[in-house]
Wavefront OBJ file of the C-alpha trace (Angstrom):
o trace
v -0.016 -0.017 -0.019
v 1.304 3.472 -0.918
v 1.879 6.111 1.750
v 0.342 9.567 1.276
v 3.753 10.913 0.326
v 4.575 8.228 -2.211
v 1.047 8.511 -3.726
v 1.675 12.231 -4.269
v 4.876 11.564 -6.234
v 3.265 8.640 -8.044
v 0.536 11.019 -9.345
v 3.156 13.667 -10.213
v 4.843 11.149 -12.526
v 1.614 10.556 -14.371
v 1.206 14.323 -14.924
v 4.787 14.577 -16.102
v 4.276 11.831 -18.686
v 1.059 13.308 -19.952
v 2.970 16.502 -20.705
v 5.701 14.569 -22.448
v 3.203 13.027 -24.836
v 3.046 16.295 -26.752
v 6.774 16.829 -26.915
v 9.389 15.828 -29.460
v 12.644 14.098 -28.327
v 14.603 17.297 -27.843
v 11.854 18.844 -25.789
v 11.716 15.742 -23.631
v 15.439 15.920 -23.032
v 15.182 19.509 -21.967
v 12.119 18.906 -19.786
v 13.924 16.032 -17.968
v 16.733 18.440 -17.062
v 14.292 21.166 -15.936
v 12.371 18.715 -13.729
v 15.592 17.546 -12.039
v 16.672 21.132 -11.346
v 13.266 22.115 -9.981
v 13.145 19.094 -7.732
v 16.593 20.098 -6.356
v 17.125 17.106 -4.112
v 20.835 16.878 -4.760
v 23.085 15.789 -1.855
v 24.882 18.696 -0.216
v 27.582 16.275 0.949
v 29.406 16.028 -2.388
v 31.552 18.142 -4.676
v 30.697 18.127 -8.346
v 33.581 18.302 -10.848
v 33.093 18.191 -14.678
v 35.290 15.523 -16.283
v 36.369 14.104 -19.647
v 36.863 10.362 -20.251
v 38.305 10.113 -23.755
v 35.612 11.529 -26.034
v 32.878 11.177 -23.360
v 32.069 13.825 -20.790
v 30.601 13.308 -17.296
v 30.642 14.548 -13.752
v 32.762 13.414 -10.799
v 30.638 13.381 -7.585
v 33.127 13.366 -4.735
v 31.764 12.856 -1.212
v 33.083 15.205 1.472
v 33.675 12.085 3.602
v 35.299 9.339 1.566
v 35.584 5.880 3.108
v 37.224 4.179 0.093
v 39.469 5.026 -2.841
v 37.151 2.957 -5.076
v 35.090 4.399 -7.893
v 31.510 3.816 -9.019
v 30.560 4.459 -12.612
v 26.787 5.183 -12.590
v 24.930 4.976 -15.892
v 21.764 6.965 -16.149
v 18.482 5.700 -17.448
v 16.132 7.212 -20.006
v 15.434 4.391 -22.570
v 18.842 5.045 -24.098
v 17.398 8.298 -25.590
v 17.119 10.859 -22.802
v 19.012 11.718 -19.598
v 22.473 12.827 -18.628
v 24.629 13.660 -15.613
v 22.294 16.472 -14.614
v 19.045 14.554 -14.763
v 20.578 11.884 -12.480
v 22.518 14.122 -10.137
v 20.172 13.381 -7.196
v 20.692 9.615 -7.554
v 24.419 9.956 -8.213
v 25.166 12.415 -5.459
v 23.382 10.376 -2.819
v 25.000 7.273 -4.094
v 28.383 8.966 -3.545
v 27.288 10.070 -0.056
v 26.049 6.708 1.068
v 28.892 4.637 -0.520
v 31.715 6.909 0.580
v 33.100 6.444 -2.906
v 33.685 8.754 -5.860
v 30.920 8.412 -8.431
v 31.131 9.139 -12.149
v 27.897 10.115 -13.920
v 28.719 9.394 -17.556
v 27.176 11.217 -20.483
v 27.181 8.262 -22.859
v 25.919 8.828 -26.457
v 22.160 8.687 -26.821
v 19.993 6.972 -29.371
v 18.602 7.111 -31.978
v 21.526 9.301 -33.149
v 23.991 6.720 -31.793
v 22.908 3.080 -31.925
v 24.251 -0.127 -30.425
v 27.064 -0.730 -29.639
v 28.273 2.823 -29.266
v 27.016 3.521 -25.665
v 28.150 0.113 -24.428
v 31.620 0.567 -25.872
v 31.877 4.035 -24.286
v 31.125 2.397 -20.880
v 33.768 -0.263 -21.455
v 36.285 2.355 -22.628
v 35.609 4.525 -19.539
v 35.991 1.535 -17.225
v 39.287 0.487 -18.780
v 40.550 4.070 -18.796
v 39.835 4.406 -15.058
v 41.540 1.077 -14.271
v 44.584 2.311 -16.168
v 44.670 5.836 -14.669
v 43.826 4.713 -11.162
v 45.909 1.566 -10.974
v 45.065 -0.747 -8.110
v 41.749 0.959 -7.256
v 38.513 -0.910 -7.375
v 35.753 0.088 -9.774
v 32.022 -0.838 -9.654
v 29.379 -0.375 -12.281
v 25.869 0.696 -11.435
v 22.896 1.992 -13.406
v 19.157 2.559 -13.540
v 16.763 1.288 -16.256
v 18.657 1.535 -19.583
v 21.777 2.376 -17.585
v 21.418 -0.831 -15.622
v 21.272 -2.662 -18.981
v 24.579 -0.988 -19.948
v 26.159 -1.899 -16.580
v 25.276 -5.573 -17.245
v 26.145 -5.661 -20.980
v 29.493 -3.939 -20.390
v 30.270 -6.566 -17.792
v 29.269 -9.354 -20.100
v 31.455 -7.851 -22.849
v 34.469 -7.515 -20.519
v 34.048 -11.093 -19.302
v 33.710 -12.362 -22.893
v 36.952 -10.619 -23.839
v 38.764 -12.066 -20.854
v 39.336 -8.618 -19.334
v 39.236 -7.399 -15.772
v 35.629 -7.125 -14.415
v 34.052 -4.554 -12.126
v 34.154 -5.396 -8.412
v 30.395 -5.178 -8.075
v 27.296 -4.361 -10.092
v 24.355 -2.344 -8.776
v 21.108 -2.512 -10.745
v 18.245 -0.112 -10.204
v 15.076 -1.146 -12.076
v 17.008 -2.867 -14.901
v 15.663 -3.075 -18.454
v 17.216 -6.394 -19.333
v 14.866 -7.643 -22.074
v 14.393 -5.355 -25.032
v 11.983 -7.849 -26.611
v 9.497 -7.051 -23.834
v 8.570 -10.720 -23.565
v 8.191 -10.925 -19.771
v 4.652 -11.296 -18.361
v 4.902 -8.262 -16.005
v 4.438 -5.969 -19.015
v 0.876 -7.146 -19.097
v 0.312 -7.883 -15.437
v 1.500 -4.487 -14.214
v 0.126 -2.349 -17.062
v -2.707 -0.986 -14.903
v -0.394 0.287 -12.138
v 2.879 1.203 -13.925
v 2.680 5.019 -14.466
v 5.581 4.968 -16.969
v 4.638 1.998 -19.151
v 0.790 1.351 -19.211
v 1.685 -0.360 -22.512
v 4.917 -1.305 -24.241
v 4.662 1.005 -27.254
v 7.290 3.486 -26.023
v 9.636 0.737 -24.935
v 9.336 -1.038 -28.308
v 10.155 2.206 -30.116
v 13.072 2.901 -27.814
v 14.419 -0.628 -28.168
v 14.351 -0.353 -31.988
v 15.994 3.072 -31.848
v 18.787 1.757 -29.687
v 19.393 -1.671 -31.230
v 19.333 -0.551 -34.843
v 20.186 -3.596 -37.023
v 21.288 -5.758 -34.057
v 19.069 -8.539 -32.827
v 17.035 -7.670 -29.720
v 18.027 -11.064 -28.420
v 21.756 -10.357 -28.626
v 22.962 -10.703 -25.016
v 24.865 -7.433 -25.414
v 21.522 -5.732 -26.255
v 19.242 -7.712 -23.951
v 21.421 -9.145 -21.102
v 18.492 -11.384 -20.031
v 19.684 -13.690 -22.851
v 23.326 -13.777 -21.591
v 25.460 -16.170 -19.609
v 26.164 -14.893 -16.055
v 29.096 -17.200 -15.259
v 31.809 -15.543 -13.156
v 30.183 -12.138 -12.900
v 30.893 -10.108 -9.736
v 28.367 -9.645 -6.943
v 25.033 -8.039 -7.968
v 22.404 -6.112 -6.019
v 19.080 -5.438 -7.817
v 16.294 -3.156 -6.640
v 12.904 -3.126 -8.433
v 9.422 -1.784 -7.699
v 6.364 -3.980 -7.328
v 4.399 -1.819 -9.802
v 6.919 -2.009 -12.645
v 6.417 -3.411 -16.091
v 10.092 -4.395 -15.746
v 9.514 -6.396 -12.572
v 10.138 -9.674 -14.324
v 13.303 -8.299 -16.029
v 14.818 -7.908 -12.586
v 13.617 -11.278 -11.417
v 15.072 -12.958 -14.422
v 18.444 -11.342 -13.976
v 18.538 -12.438 -10.366
v 17.470 -16.009 -11.319
v 20.081 -16.267 -14.042
v 22.828 -14.874 -11.835
v 21.954 -17.154 -8.950
v 21.853 -20.184 -11.241
v 25.328 -19.262 -12.424
v 26.626 -19.153 -8.875
v 26.842 -15.383 -8.720
v 26.361 -13.668 -5.339
v 23.057 -12.009 -6.350
v 20.576 -10.155 -4.127
v 17.150 -8.928 -5.212
v 14.803 -6.601 -3.260
v 11.270 -5.848 -4.508
v 9.938 -2.584 -3.038
v 6.156 -2.729 -2.377
v 3.986 -0.302 -4.408
v 7.020 1.427 -5.979
v 7.280 2.449 -9.626
v 10.089 2.771 -12.163
v 13.227 4.462 -10.756
v 11.426 5.928 -7.690
v 14.940 6.643 -6.432
v 14.710 9.986 -8.283
v 12.856 11.146 -5.152
v 15.716 10.390 -2.783
v 15.629 12.749 0.209
v 11.996 13.447 -0.442
v 10.522 9.986 0.009
v 11.746 7.384 2.497
v 11.451 4.478 0.086
v 13.877 6.222 -2.291
v 16.333 7.094 0.381
v 16.250 3.594 1.786
v 17.051 2.107 -1.654
v 20.047 4.341 -2.320
v 21.348 3.908 1.204
v 21.310 0.135 0.701
v 22.768 0.356 -2.780
v 25.488 2.724 -1.630
v 26.392 0.529 1.291
v 26.551 -2.565 -0.986
v 28.760 -0.933 -3.606
v 30.964 0.739 -1.032
v 31.555 -2.543 0.777
v 32.990 -4.071 -2.431
v 35.259 -1.158 -3.113
v 37.207 -1.102 0.151
v 40.838 -2.198 0.099
v 41.462 -5.509 1.764
l 1 2 3 4 5 6 7 8 9 10 11 12 13 14 15 16 17 18 19 20 21 22 23 24 25 26 27 28 29 30 31 32 33 34 35 36 37 38 39 40 41 42 43 44 45 46 47 48 49 50 51 52 53 54 55 56 57 58 59 60 61 62 63 64 65 66 67 68 69 70 71 72 73 74 75 76 77 78 79 80 81 82 83 84 85 86 87 88 89 90 91 92 93 94 95 96 97 98 99 100 101 102 103 104 105 106 107 108 109 110 111 112 113 114 115 116 117 118 119 120 121 122 123 124 125 126 127 128 129 130 131 132 133 134 135 136 137 138 139 140 141 142 143 144 145 146 147 148 149 150 151 152 153 154 155 156 157 158 159 160 161 162 163 164 165 166 167 168 169 170 171 172 173 174 175 176 177 178 179 180 181 182 183 184 185 186 187 188 189 190 191 192 193 194 195 196 197 198 199 200 201 202 203 204 205 206 207 208 209 210 211 212 213 214 215 216 217 218 219 220 221 222 223 224 225 226 227 228 229 230 231 232 233 234 235 236 237 238 239 240 241 242 243 244 245 246 247 248 249 250 251 252 253 254 255 256 257 258 259 260 261 262 263 264 265 266 267 268 269 270 271 272 273 274 275 276 277 278 279 280 281 282 283 284 285 286 287 288 289 290 291 292 293 294 295 296 297 298 299 300
């Protein structure tokens, strides 16, 4: 059952999406930034420093009280087509605060202008660049929605190439199946404010994948092999169309012997963590995610 506070924000999401229906892609991108600025729930316990990682820009979010030299690369959501370091500053800054680690919010290339595998390769390149420039320091990958997809696919790619893997993976409301074949798309249609049907997801999947198969494990990690992946923590909302995406990732990881944890938050919707500091369910999620990632970044 939703609290009065969570119900208020749940209804606000519905109004936001109604406004987006009349916007083109560029207008949606700008609106997303404006909403994030207006909400203003960025952590005051971090320093924000613009950064360049090869050809890709981003922001360093450096907590005033660091408890580890490790680094988290957080990959924003937005169906691969919208979002950036500003739209996800609330999530990223609180993740830095609660983990005690430096967080990078990466401005990976958006679709449909840039299709698979551009964004995934940028994540891989950034990870390898950090491992080279910060020798001996641990690096974790995290992401929400499409960003969680990229955290997983980059890890699968690195593993397939026999390269060093992240020390942990944090998944917030992962979009792991771009075919939208999981039953929760139908079962949760009546309560999911973002995806009352799969039309927008199908369009976004096509815009991102381009000519690649939607069943390619590097496009839809639900179809991948999870052997030897690092520890994974997944948070998902009970009301999400993507609920079964998260459950499948956890099931596949557990079957492969991966240390995988899944928490389903009652009556929560897609990436409710945007309301961190405003809503206890959002703060609780990021505190747990930050603690998990931070624990895997500490030096032995």
